[in-house]
C-alpha positions in Angstrom: -20.6 -29.2 16.1 -20.4 -28.8 19.8 -20.7 -25.2 21.2 -17.2 -25.2 22.7 -15.6 -26.5 19.5 -17.6 -23.9 17.5 -16.4 -21.1 19.8 -12.7 -22.2 19.4 -13.2 -22.4 15.6 -14.6 -18.9 15.5 -11.8 -17.6 17.7 -9.1 -19.2 15.5 -10.8 -17.8 12.3 -10.9 -14.3 13.9 -7.2 -14.5 14.9 -6.2 -15.7 11.4 -8.3 -12.8 9.9 -6.5 -10.2 12.0 -3.1 -11.7 11.4 -3.6 -11.6 7.6 -4.0 -7.8 7.7 -1.1 -5.4 8.0 -1.7 -2.6 10.5 -3.3 0.5 8.9 -1.1 3.3 10.2 -2.0 7.0 10.1 -0.2 8.9 7.4 0.8 12.4 8.6 3.2 15.1 7.3 6.3 13.3 8.6 5.2 9.7 7.6 7.1 9.8 4.2 10.4 10.4 6.0 9.6 7.5 8.4 8.8 5.2 5.5 11.9 6.2 3.6 14.2 5.8 6.7 12.7 2.4 7.6 13.7 1.3 4.0 17.1 3.0 3.7 19.2 1.0 1.3 16.3 -1.0 0.0 14.2 -0.7 -3.1 10.4 -0.4 -2.6 7.2 0.7 -4.2 5.1 3.5 -2.6 1.6 3.6 -4.0 -1.1 6.1 -3.3 -4.7 5.1 -4.0 -8.3 5.6 -2.9 -11.3 3.5 -2.4 -13.2 5.9 -4.7 -10.6 6.1 -7.4 -11.7 4.9 -10.8 -8.3 3.6 -12.0 -7.0 2.4 -8.6 -8.5 -1.2 -8.8 -6.4 -1.9 -11.9 -3.3 -0.6 -10.2 -3.9 -2.5 -7.0 -4.6 -5.7 -9.1 -1.2 -5.2 -10.9 0.6 -4.6 -7.6 -1.0 -7.7 -6.1 0.0 -9.8 -9.0 3.5 -8.4 -8.9 3.7 -9.2 -5.2 2.6 -12.8 -5.9 5.2 -13.3 -8.7 7.9 -11.5 -6.7 7.4 -12.1 -2.9 10.5 -10.1 -2.0 9.0 -6.9 -3.5 8.3 -4.3 -0.7 5.1 -2.4 -1.4 3.8 0.4 0.8 0.2 1.4 0.2 -1.1 4.8 1.3 -4.9 5.4 1.0 -5.8 9.0 0.3 -9.0 8.4 2.3 -9.8 8.8 6.0 -9.2 6.6 9.0 -13.0 6.2 9.2 -12.8 4.0 6.1 -10.1 1.7 7.5 -12.2 -1.5 7.4 -13.1 -1.0 3.7 -9.5 -0.1 2.8 -8.1 -3.2 4.5 -10.7 -5.4 2.8 -9.9 -3.9 -0.6 -6.1 -4.5 0.0 -6.9 -8.1 0.9 -9.1 -8.5 -2.2 -6.2 -7.5 -4.4 -3.6 -9.7 -2.6 -2.0 -6.9 -0.7 -3.2 -7.4 2.8 0.3 -8.2 4.1 1.9 -5.1 2.6 2.5 -2.0 4.7 -0.6 0.1 4.8 -1.2 3.7 5.7 -4.2 6.1 5.5 -4.2 9.9 5.3 -4.7 11.3 8.7 -4.9 15.0 8.1 -8.1 17.1 7.5 -6.2 18.9 4.8 -4.9 16.3 2.3 -3.2 19.1 0.3 -0.7 19.5 3.1 0.1 15.8 2.9 0.5 15.9 -0.9 2.8 18.8 -0.6 4.9 16.9 2.0 5.1 14.0 -0.4 5.8 15.8 -3.7 5.3 19.4 -4.5 4.6 18.4 -8.2 1.7 16.1 -7.2 -1.8 17.6 -7.5 -3.8 14.7 -6.2 -4.3 12.5 -9.2 -4.6 8.8 -8.4 -3.2 6.3 -8.5 0.2 7.9 -7.8 3.1 5.5 -7.5 6.8 6.0 -6.7 9.4 3.4 -7.5 12.4 3.8 -5.2 15.8 2.2 -6.0 18.2 1.1 -3.3 19.9 4.5 -3.3 16.6 6.2 -2.3 16.1 7.8 -5.7 12.5 7.7 -6.8 10.6 7.9 -10.0 7.0 9.1 -10.0 4.1 7.8 -12.0 0.5 9.1 -12.2 -2.1 6.7 -13.5 -1.5 3.1 -14.3 2.1 1.8 -14.6 2.6 -0.5 -17.5 3.4 -4.1 -16.4 6.6 -4.0 -18.4 7.8 -1.0 -16.4 7.1 -2.8 -13.1 8.8 -6.0 -14.2 11.9 -4.0 -15.4 12.0 -2.1 -12.1 11.9 -5.5 -10.2 14.6 -7.1 -12.3 16.9 -4.0 -11.7 16.2 -3.4 -8.0 14.9 -6.5 -6.2 17.3 -9.3 -5.3 
């Protein structure tokens, strides 16, 4: 391959790679309100996870498969990690088929403050998932959500 052609190929590959990742946004105390207002009148799934969480890979795999089966499902991922881990977090999202979904990462030195802003009844267990209906009502789940629950939620909320 000629050097110029190789350079163009590498640039195209890098551009594709960047385009296939959703922007990883910093999650602060007012981010939940922003996420909810951007999706007002729309059903969506809000999933909290971590790269170091034991049960999160199974949850991410299930959400990735759900997104593949139902492309209209809006999934918002929030990593309870730090912005320093952004590259790893984006790679994991890509590995589970979730790279194009909205992605956030905790951006507060005190994660308790963020958890309190999200849900006063959440003590940090992961994965933590909220299923929002079109009216903005949410149902919280700690741990793995059964596939039947996800499918039922999709059939009742996603058109």
